[in-house]
BAMAR-85018 format. One record per residue: residue in three letters; x, y, z of N, C-alpha, C, O in turn. Coordinates in steps of 0.02 Angstrom, whole numbers, padded with zeros to 5 digits, always signed. Example, Ala and Ser with C-alpha at 12.3 -4.5 7.8 and 13.67 -1.06 7.14 Angstrom:
ALA+00660-00284+00390+00615-00225+00390+00660-00165+00390+00712-00166+00423SER+00642-00112+00354+00684-00053+00357+00645+00002+00394+00670+00057+00402
! end
This chain:
MET+03462+01774+01173+03466+01794+01231+03449+01731+01271+03404+01691+01259THR+03500+01728+01328+03489+01682+01385+03437+01675+01433+03412+01729+01450HIS+03418+01632+01453+03369+01640+01511+03402+01668+01577+03372+01698+01622LYS+03458+01656+01575+03489+01690+01649+03494+01770+01641+03480+01806+01689PHE+03514+01797+01579+03509+01866+01565+03444+01899+01580+03441+01951+01614GLN+03394+01871+01557+03332+01891+01577+03297+01882+01646+03248+01915+01664LYS+03325+01841+01675+03306+01822+01739+03354+01878+01796+03335+01897+01852ILE+03396+01890+01774+03431+01938+01811+03407+02011+01794+03386+02046+01840PHE+03408+02032+01734+03384+02091+01729+03314+02116+01722+03297+02174+01734GLY+03274+02068+01702+03216+02084+01692+03184+02112+01636+03123+02123+01630GLN+03230+02123+01595+03224+02176+01527+03273+02156+01475+03321+02124+01495ASP+03270+02170+01409+03310+02151+01358+03369+02202+01347+03404+02195+01298LYS+03379+02249+01387+03451+02305+01380+03447+02308+01454+03398+02294+01488ALA+03513+02330+01479+03536+02352+01544+03591+02383+01541+03638+02366+01504VAL+03593+02450+01593+03655+02479+01609+03689+02460+01671+03654+02472+01720ILE+03746+02434+01684+03773+02416+01737+03832+02483+01761+03874+02510+01725GLY+03817+02494+01821+03865+02554+01847+03916+02512+01880+03898+02460+01908MET+03983+02532+01879+04031+02514+01923+04041+02546+01993+04022+02604+01998ILE+04061+02522+02034+04078+02529+02075+04157+02500+02109+04167+02443+02128HIS+04206+02555+02111+04275+02544+02116+04296+02542+02197+04314+02591+02229LEU+04290+02476+02220+04305+02475+02294+04371+02517+02309+04415+02530+02268GLN+04369+02535+02372+04434+02568+02396+04486+02512+02399+04466+02453+02404ALA+04546+02525+02396+04604+02472+02413+04576+02422+02465+04542+02440+02513LEU+04589+02371+02454+04565+02317+02509+04626+02290+02549+04684+02300+02531PRO+04606+02248+02615+04673+02249+02659+04711+02202+02632+04691+02153+02601GLY+04788+02224+02646+04856+02189+02617+04867+02215+02558+04921+02197+02535THR+04835+02252+02524+04868+02295+02461+04899+02351+02479+04892+02379+02533PRO+04940+02372+02428+04986+02424+02442+04947+02489+02470+04965+02524+02518LYS+04887+02499+02429+04862+02567+02442+04798+02564+02508+04759+02610+02521PHE+04800+02514+02534+04746+02497+02595+04770+02548+02652+04826+02553+02678ALA+04704+02589+02667+04713+02645+02709+04693+02624+02786+04688+02667+02830GLY+04685+02565+02798+04671+02547+02862+04610+02550+02887+04601+02533+02945ASP+04556+02574+02846+04491+02589+02883+04437+02555+02851+04403+02586+02811ILE+04423+02480+02867+04364+02442+02816+04301+02486+02835+04269+02505+02786SER+04280+02501+02887+04216+02539+02879+04205+02588+02836+04148+02604+02820GLN+04266+02623+02809+04255+02679+02762+04244+02644+02694+04204+02666+02653ILE+04282+02584+02682+04277+02561+02607+04207+02538+02615+04171+02556+02568ILE+04174+02499+02667+04108+02486+02661+04062+02539+02646+04019+02534+02602GLN+04072+02601+02691+04026+02651+02688+04026+02683+02609+03976+02692+02573LYS+04076+02694+02597+04102+02730+02524+04063+02687+02465+04037+02717+02417ALA+04059+02618+02472+04039+02578+02428+03950+02574+02420+03917+02565+02369LEU+03931+02582+02481+03861+02589+02498+03838+02662+02494+03777+02667+02499ASP+03865+02711+02486+03848+02782+02473+03851+02775+02398+03803+02803+02371GLU+03895+02745+02354+03899+02752+02282+03845+02703+02255+03829+02707+02195ALA+03820+02663+02289+03768+02614+02262+03691+02648+02270+03643+02649+02231HIS+03700+02673+02328+03635+02719+02333+03621+02781+02291+03565+02804+02280MET+03673+02804+02270+03685+02864+02214+03663+02841+02152+03623+02872+02117TYR+03693+02778+02132+03688+02761+02069+03607+02736+02067+03576+02736+02014GLN+03577+02715+02131+03503+02684+02129+03461+02761+02130+03407+02753+02101GLN+03467+02809+02146+03440+02849+02145+03438+02898+02075+03397+02941+02060ALA+03495+02875+02039+03503+02915+01976+03460+02865+01930+03444+02890+01876GLY+03440+02805+01941+03400+02771+01892+03439+02712+01878+03410+02667+01849ILE+03503+02704+01893+03536+02646+01847+03497+02573+01870+03459+02563+01917ASP+03525+02519+01809+03479+02458+01810+03507+02404+01843+03473+02352+01846ALA+03564+02404+01871+03620+02353+01897+03685+02381+01903+03716+02414+01860LEU+03704+02364+01961+03775+02368+01986+03830+02314+01977+03814+02256+01966MET+03897+02335+01981+03952+02282+01984+04022+02310+02029+04057+02355+02006ILE+04034+02285+02079+04087+02309+02108+04152+02264+02096+04146+02204+02082GLU+04207+02292+02103+04274+02273+02084+04325+02309+02119+04325+02366+02144ASN+04376+02258+02116+04427+02290+02164+04497+02326+02135+04555+02313+02151MET+04475+02367+02096+04526+02410+02045+04574+02443+02078+04627+02454+02049HIS+04565+02465+02143+04613+02489+02175+04673+02458+02204+04720+02487+02231ASP+04664+02383+02194+04703+02344+02236+04768+02333+02185+04792+02277+02175VAL+04793+02390+02157+04853+02372+02123+04910+02381+02166+04908+02416+02216PRO+04986+02337+02136+04974+02310+02078+04935+02236+02074+04949+02206+02126TYR+04899+02203+02038+04866+02155+02049+04890+02081+02032+04927+02066+01985THR+04859+02031+02086+04893+01972+02069+04858+01935+02021+04805+01957+01998LYS+04882+01875+02002+04847+01848+01947+04828+01774+01969+04864+01730+01994ASN+04748+01773+01950+04709+01713+01963+04693+01705+02017+04637+01682+02027GLU+04736+01722+02073+04709+01712+02141+04726+01775+02189+04769+01816+02175VAL+04688+01776+02246+04680+01819+02288+04683+01788+02354+04662+01731+02363GLY+04714+01834+02412+04691+01814+02483+04611+01829+02510+04574+01875+02492HIS+04595+01774+02558+04524+01775+02593+04506+01843+02615+04448+01862+02620GLU+04558+01881+02627+04550+01960+02648+04514+01983+02592+04461+02012+02603ILE+04537+01974+02522+04493+02015+02476+04435+01988+02448+04393+02027+02424SER+04423+01913+02447+04358+01888+02426+04306+01893+02492+04246+01893+02480SER+04328+01896+02556+04288+01896+02612+04257+01957+02612+04195+01956+02608LEU+04296+02032+02616+04270+02079+02613+04228+02107+02555+04188+02153+02563THR+04239+02080+02502+04210+02085+02444+04155+02060+02448+04109+02084+02414ALA+04146+02009+02487+04072+01963+02480+04033+02008+02534+03977+02031+02520ILE+04059+02020+02587+04020+02072+02633+04000+02128+02616+03946+02143+02642ILE+04034+02186+02563+03999+02230+02532+03950+02213+02485+03899+02247+02483GLY+03959+02159+02442+03904+02138+02395+03838+02136+02431+03786+02167+02420TYR+03857+02082+02487+03797+02079+02519+03757+02130+02542+03696+02129+02534LEU+03787+02178+02572+03753+02230+02604+03724+02285+02545+03680+02326+02557ILE+03760+02278+02475+03732+02315+02426+03669+02282+02412+03614+02310+02412LYS+03681+02221+02399+03610+02186+02377+03555+02199+02418+03501+02218+02394GLN+03568+02190+02489+03509+02195+02536+03481+02264+02530+03420+02271+02531GLU+03530+02326+02521+03496+02384+02530+03468+02430+02465+03433+02481+02464THR+03495+02397+02417+03467+02420+02359+03422+02366+02312+03379+02385+02273GLU+03436+02303+02323+03393+02249+02280+03396+02246+02205+03361+02213+02167LEU+03454+02295+02188+03469+02295+02132+03515+02223+02096+03555+02193+02132PRO+03506+02204+02027+03557+02164+02005+03626+02170+02022+03650+02224+02004LEU+03662+02133+02051+03736+02146+02063+03778+02096+02037+03770+02035+02039GLY+03836+02135+02007+03888+02091+01990+03961+02088+02029+03973+02136+02066ILE+04004+02045+02024+04064+02047+02050+04129+02032+02007+04132+01975+01984GLN+04173+02070+01995+04235+02058+01975+04285+02082+02027+04284+02135+02057ILE+04343+02021+02033+04392+02031+02074+04457+02013+02019+04459+01963+01983LEU+04507+02064+02023+04564+02070+01974+04621+02030+02004+04626+02030+02066ALA+04663+01997+01972+04643+01997+01896+04643+01931+01881+04692+01895+01892GLY+04578+01906+01851+04556+01859+01829+04558+01797+01885+04572+01738+01877ALA+04537+01839+01954+04524+01791+02002+04451+01768+02000+04412+01793+02041ASN+04433+01731+01966+04373+01720+01941+04322+01675+02007+04268+01687+02035LYS+04377+01616+02009+04343+01571+02063+04320+01619+02127+04261+01622+02143ALA+04373+01656+02162+04354+01715+02214+04301+01757+02194+04271+01785+02239ALA+04284+01768+02140+04236+01816+02127+04174+01774+02126+04122+01798+02149LEU+04175+01717+02101+04113+01670+02111+04094+01652+02195+04038+01660+02219ALA+04137+01635+02223+04128+01615+02286+04096+01681+02323+04044+01674+02355ALA+04131+01752+02319+04094+01806+02346+04034+01819+02329+03993+01842+02369ALA+04020+01807+02265+03949+01816+02222+03896+01768+02262+03839+01787+02278LYS+03927+01696+02278+03875+01658+02295+03859+01669+02377+03806+01650+02402SER+03915+01706+02418+03907+01713+02487+03858+01797+02483+03811+01811+02520ALA+03882+01835+02437+03837+01881+02436+03777+01886+02416+03746+01937+02430GLY+03742+01829+02375+03681+01836+02342+03677+01870+02279+03622+01883+02255ALA+03737+01887+02247+03757+01915+02186+03736+01884+02137+03728+01823+02138ASP+03722+01924+02080+03687+01892+02008+03730+01853+01953+03714+01800+01925PHE+03795+01897+01943+03835+01859+01891+03898+01898+01928+03900+01937+01976ILE+03952+01868+01882+04018+01881+01891+04047+01910+01819+04017+01893+01768ARG+04095+01946+01816+04147+01969+01756+04209+01921+01764+04245+01916+01814ALA+04212+01885+01704+04272+01835+01711+04326+01856+01655+04304+01870+01600GLU+04379+01859+01664+04434+01876+01629+04463+01805+01606+04449+01759+01644GLY+04500+01791+01553+04525+01731+01544+04501+01666+01551+04524+01617+01580PHE+04439+01678+01509+04375+01615+01497+04400+01561+01450+04402+01501+01461VAL+04420+01594+01394+04436+01554+01338+04503+01587+01317+04518+01645+01330PHE+04543+01542+01283+04607+01561+01262+04648+01587+01304+04624+01608+01357GLY+04729+01592+01289+04775+01635+01340+04790+01688+01302+04782+01692+01241HIS+04817+01736+01344+04837+01784+01322+04891+01825+01373+04888+01809+01433LEU+04939+01874+01354+04979+01896+01405+04950+01968+01426+04930+02011+01387ALA+04953+01971+01490+04926+02023+01526+04986+02050+01558+05043+02026+01556ASP+04959+02119+01596+05017+02156+01633+05027+02120+01689+05066+02143+01731GLU+04997+02065+01699+04992+02039+01774+05046+01970+01742+05087+01946+01780GLY+05040+01946+01675+05090+01895+01654+05049+01848+01620+04991+01867+01613TYR+05063+01794+01598+05014+01759+01565+04956+01724+01601+04956+01695+01655ILE+04903+01733+01555+04838+01707+01590+04800+01653+01556+04763+01667+01508ASP+04805+01602+01574+04770+01542+01521+04693+01542+01542+04664+01568+01590SER+04669+01502+01487+04586+01486+01497+04570+01461+01552+04605+01413+01568GLN+04513+01481+01600+04486+01452+01647+04417+01421+01643+04390+01408+01697ALA+04386+01409+01591+04330+01406+01588+04311+01325+01614+04258+01319+01644ALA+04342+01280+01606+04336+01209+01641+04327+01209+01712+04277+01186+01739GLU+04383+01240+01747+04394+01249+01816+04336+01286+01849+04308+01269+01901LEU+04319+01352+01803+04284+01387+01825+04196+01358+01842+04163+01364+01893LEU+04183+01332+01790+04113+01295+01788+04106+01245+01827+04053+01233+01855ARG+04166+01207+01833+04151+01147+01874+04142+01188+01964+04098+01176+02006TYR+04187+01227+01969+04188+01258+02036+04112+01279+02042+04079+01258+02090ARG+04085+01315+01998+04019+01330+01995+03967+01287+02025+03931+01300+02073LYS+03971+01223+01981+03939+01170+02005+03952+01137+02069+03914+01096+02094GLN+03997+01152+02089+04023+01099+02155+03989+01150+02223+03972+01124+02276ILE+03984+01231+02210+03965+01266+02263+03898+01271+02250+03872+01308+02293ASP+03854+01248+02207+03779+01258+02189+03771+01330+02181+03735+01365+02217ALA+03804+01348+02134+03786+01426+02110+03787+01437+02047+03817+01485+02023GLU+03752+01389+02009+03741+01376+01957+03686+01443+01924+03682+01458+01864ASP+03653+01471+01970+03609+01538+01954+03657+01587+01936+03639+01629+01896ILE+03704+01588+01955+03746+01645+01957+03787+01655+01873+03830+01613+01858ALA+03774+01699+01833+03796+01694+01766+03870+01716+01753+03901+01760+01783VAL+03889+01681+01710+03965+01704+01700+03967+01735+01635+03958+01701+01584PHE+03979+01807+01633+03991+01850+01574+04065+01857+01567+04098+01880+01613THR+04093+01837+01507+04153+01833+01498+04196+01879+01459+04176+01880+01401ASP+04245+01915+01467+04278+01940+01426+04317+01902+01367+04354+01855+01383ILE+04309+01920+01301+04336+01885+01241+04409+01903+01233+04456+01863+01227LYS+04412+01965+01234+04499+02000+01236+04506+02047+01297+04483+02104+01300LYS+04538+02017+01341+04549+02058+01409+04588+02123+01409+04643+02121+01381LYS+04571+02172+01433+04605+02229+01422+04673+02243+01441+04689+02207+01489HIS+04718+02279+01423+04786+02277+01453+04829+02236+01436+04883+02228+01463SER+04807+02203+01385+04847+02135+01371+04870+02130+01289+04841+02159+01244SER+04914+02100+01283+04936+02085+01221+04882+02025+01189+04861+01986+01232HIS+04864+02015+01141+04833+01957+01104+04873+01924+01051+04846+01884+01013ALA+04935+01939+01047+04975+01923+00991+04962+01832+00969+04957+01804+00915LEU+04962+01810+01032+04957+01733+01028+04896+01712+00983+04902+01662+00948THR+04833+01752+00984+04777+01729+00950+04759+01784+00902+04701+01802+00894ALA+04806+01808+00874+04803+01864+00811+04767+01820+00763+04716+01843+00737ASP+04786+01759+00747+04749+01735+00686+04672+01692+00697+04645+01646+00667LEU+04654+01728+00751+04580+01710+00760+04547+01768+00766+04556+01807+00812ASP+04496+01777+00707+04445+01822+00715+04409+01819+00784+04404+01768+00817ILE+04383+01885+00804+04343+01887+00858+04274+01835+00867+04258+01802+00917ALA+04245+01840+00810+04193+01789+00801+04208+01716+00821+04167+01680+00850GLU+04268+01699+00804+04273+01627+00819+04294+01616+00889+04290+01560+00914MET+04322+01681+00929+04339+01682+01003+04255+01671+01036+04242+01635+01084ALA+04203+01713+00997+04140+01710+01020+04115+01648+01016+04083+01629+01065HIS+04121+01605+00960+04107+01541+00955+04126+01499+01002+04084+01459+01022ALA+04190+01498+01029+04228+01459+01067+04200+01469+01142+04187+01421+01178ALA+04194+01529+01160+04166+01549+01227+04090+01529+01244+04070+01513+01300GLU+04045+01534+01174+03990+01498+01186+03985+01428+01187+03938+01402+01217PHE+04030+01392+01157+04035+01319+01153+04044+01300+01223+04009+01257+01249PHE+04106+01341+01267+04119+01328+01328+04078+01346+01375+04097+01347+01434LEU+04010+01365+01357+03962+01383+01414+03971+01442+01442+03965+01445+01503SER+03988+01499+01407+03991+01563+01437+03914+01594+01436+03880+01585+01385ASP+03892+01627+01484+03819+01658+01484+03814+01723+01449+03762+01752+01433GLY+03882+01745+01438+03868+01819+01397+03938+01842+01380+03984+01819+01415LEU+03957+01891+01323+04012+01900+01314+04018+01975+01300+03981+02010+01266ILE+04084+01995+01340+04105+02057+01355+04158+02078+01291+04208+02046+01277VAL+04136+02135+01257+04176+02169+01208+04210+02226+01241+04176+02264+01276THR+04276+02235+01235+04303+02294+01276+04355+02340+01223+04378+02323+01168GLY+04363+02401+01262+04427+02429+01224+04489+02401+01261+04493+02359+01305MET+04549+02448+01221+04612+02406+01242+04627+02417+01313+04654+02373+01347HIS+04610+02482+01340+04619+02509+01412+04553+02524+01448+04502+02540+01418THR+04558+02519+01509+04503+02561+01551+04480+02632+01529+04516+02682+01530GLY+04413+02630+01507+04393+02695+01471+04388+02718+01403+04361+02769+01381ASP+04431+02654+01362+04440+02649+01292+04368+02633+01266+04326+02599+01296THR+04361+02663+01202+04292+02628+01174+04301+02569+01150+04359+02551+01140ALA+04237+02518+01132+04258+02463+01109+04238+02474+01041+04205+02523+01023ASP+04265+02409+00986+04264+02435+00922+04214+02399+00909+04204+02340+00920LEU+04170+02454+00874+04102+02443+00853+04101+02381+00799+04055+02341+00806ASN+04144+02371+00751+04137+02316+00714+04159+02247+00750+04139+02193+00730GLU+04201+02253+00800+04201+02179+00835+04134+02177+00868+04104+02123+00870LEU+04111+02225+00892+04047+02219+00923+03990+02188+00890+03957+02143+00916LYS+03981+02213+00834+03937+02195+00770+03952+02110+00763+03910+02066+00774LYS+04020+02102+00744+04039+02038+00723+04015+01980+00780+03988+01927+00764VAL+04032+02002+00857+04007+01952+00903+03941+01953+00906+03920+01895+00908LYS+03897+01995+00908+03830+02000+00909+03807+01946+00858+03768+01901+00873THR+03836+01955+00788+03809+01909+00731+03827+01836+00746+03792+01790+00726ALA+03877+01829+00778+03901+01763+00786+03874+01714+00833+03878+01653+00829THR+03847+01750+00881+03821+01716+00937+03750+01723+00960+03718+01773+00943ASN+03726+01677+00995+03657+01698+01013+03658+01713+01093+03610+01711+01131LEU+03733+01731+01112+03724+01746+01172+03713+01828+01194+03728+01874+01155PRO+03689+01836+01253+03686+01920+01264+03762+01943+01256+03811+01908+01270VAL+03763+02003+01233+03829+02028+01216+03822+02100+01261+03775+02140+01254LEU+03884+02107+01312+03898+02170+01350+03948+02208+01325+03991+02174+01299VAL+03959+02277+01324+04016+02325+01303+04036+02339+01376+03997+02356+01421GLY+04101+02329+01380+04148+02327+01442+04187+02379+01468+04211+02382+01524SER+04194+02433+01410+04223+02510+01428+04200+02561+01358+04175+02550+01303GLY+04218+02610+01389+04214+02669+01331+04148+02705+01320+04142+02749+01277VAL+04093+02683+01365+04028+02716+01343+04029+02780+01368+04065+02794+01416ASN+03991+02822+01340+03971+02884+01361+03907+02920+01331+03878+02898+01282LEU+03891+02971+01363+03827+03002+01339+03818+03020+01261+03763+03028+01236ASP+03869+03025+01232+03881+03031+01143+03877+02964+01102+03862+02965+01043ASN+03890+02908+01134+03899+02856+01102+03849+02806+01129+03844+02754+01097VAL+03808+02813+01186+03775+02761+01217+03718+02731+01186+03697+02676+01202SER+03688+02773+01132+03639+02762+01084+03659+02717+01036+03625+02667+01028GLU+03715+02727+00999+03741+02682+00963+03777+02619+00992+03794+02574+00953TYR+03789+02614+01056+03806+02556+01081+03749+02499+01087+03745+02443+01063LEU+03704+02540+01133+03641+02503+01157+03602+02481+01086+03560+02435+01090SER+03614+02509+01029+03579+02481+00963+03586+02415+00960+03540+02375+00951ILE+03660+02398+00970+03686+02331+00971+03691+02274+01017+03679+02214+01006ALA+03718+02314+01086+03730+02273+01130+03659+02263+01183+03607+02296+01184ASP+03680+02207+01224+03622+02195+01278+03624+02225+01328+03574+02243+01358ALA+03699+02240+01351+03699+02275+01412+03774+02321+01413+03822+02301+01380LEU+03778+02371+01446+03833+02425+01428+03861+02418+01510+03818+02416+01554ILE+03924+02417+01527+03953+02416+01591+03995+02488+01595+04037+02503+01552ILE+03980+02526+01643+04004+02604+01635+04021+02622+01690+03979+02633+01734GLY+04089+02630+01701+04134+02654+01760+04155+02730+01744+04122+02780+01759SER+04207+02729+01715+04239+02789+01701+04207+02853+01676+04231+02908+01688TYR+04161+02846+01647+04129+02901+01624+04082+02936+01671+04064+02994+01660PHE+04058+02899+01728+04015+02916+01773+04036+02957+01826+04001+02988+01866LYS+04130+02950+01818+04171+02976+01879+04195+03046+01848+04196+03058+01787LYS+04215+03091+01900+04231+03170+01889+04284+03153+01838+04329+03112+01847ASP+04273+03195+01778+04337+03214+01727+04346+03141+01697+04399+03131+01667ASN+04301+03091+01702+04290+03028+01660+04365+02983+01689+04404+02955+01651TYR+04369+02986+01742+04436+02958+01767+04415+02898+01811+04381+02924+01855TRP+04417+02836+01822+04402+02777+01839+04403+02800+01930+04355+02789+01966ALA+04459+02829+01949+04486+02831+02018+04450+02877+02054+04447+02867+02115ASN+04416+02935+02028+04367+02999+02044+04303+02978+02067+04279+02922+02054ASP+04273+03027+02103+04213+03003+02137+04156+03009+02077+04163+03047+02029ILE+04091+02961+02088+04046+02969+02047+04013+03044+02049+04011+03081+02098GLU+03986+03055+01979+03950+03107+01982+03877+03106+01959+03865+03106+01899LYS+03832+03105+02000+03777+03083+02014+03741+03119+01944+03703+03082+01913ASP+03749+03179+01923+03698+03196+01873+03720+03165+01813+03680+03154+01768LYS+03788+03148+01806+03811+03101+01740+03766+03039+01729+03740+03020+01677VAL+03765+03014+01789+03735+02957+01783+03640+02967+01756+03611+02935+01712LYS+03619+03005+01788+03549+03032+01779+03541+03052+01720+03492+03027+01694PHE+03573+03093+01682+03569+03117+01615+03574+03054+01554+03539+03044+01504LEU+03635+03014+01581+03634+02956+01536+03573+02905+01531+03552+02877+01481MET+03550+02901+01602+03488+02845+01605+03426+02878+01575+03384+02847+01542GLU+03424+02943+01590+03374+02974+01547+03374+02975+01468+03320+02985+01439LYS+03418+02968+01441+03442+02964+01363+03415+02895+01358+03368+02881+01321VAL+03446+02850+01396+03433+02766+01375+03350+02771+01374+03316+02768+01323HIS+03324+02779+01442+03235+02775+01435+03202+02808+01391+03147+02788+01373ALA+03234+02876+01362+03194+02901+01312+03207+02853+01239+03176+02866+01188
! end
């Protein structure tokens, strides 16, 4: 367990609730009302907090189709504003992810927002995503973190990005990928399913947990039925789709689902 993980969450296990921001300015689905985007994110943050969530993460999931590795300032600046307000009003640990693989933008937003961690895709090795080829960003990202004096912000890294082909690295066991990410100074490793809402492979999760001393997070597919099994292995769970109506990421959060899951976790 890393010092950063303990400092951020203050406990050995954590459940992170996802806030999928409404489409941001300049993207095809942007509806033109920035105040509504901010208010909805704050409402969801308060709902999560009232239901007993341990931490929050915001993500620009409605910004389809995603750009690759970089976004405009209109995205990162509004993300930072929303993150800052959520952090001030809830005081919960907060993470930021900006799609797709826009890890420097996420880190900049996290620094400005006073957030605690980011989720980074494309940290080690390369892979073919639906946005195109995404290469390793570890060296550039961590140097940027040093330059902006953001070393207190943890970088939790996907080992195998969702919605991607990993044929180029098919000869590498996931444990080898975990070793590489640890060597390249990741603060925590995320194991995920193939698509949003898909369950993560338990065997892969066990391999990663055994192969590294880093915290290991599950990045998709957690629900009330499997939460105990995942939490018996992983250090943190990132949950989005299950907390939504009909278990679909784009729908509204159902507070009771969050509450019941958190009660089971605490029990």
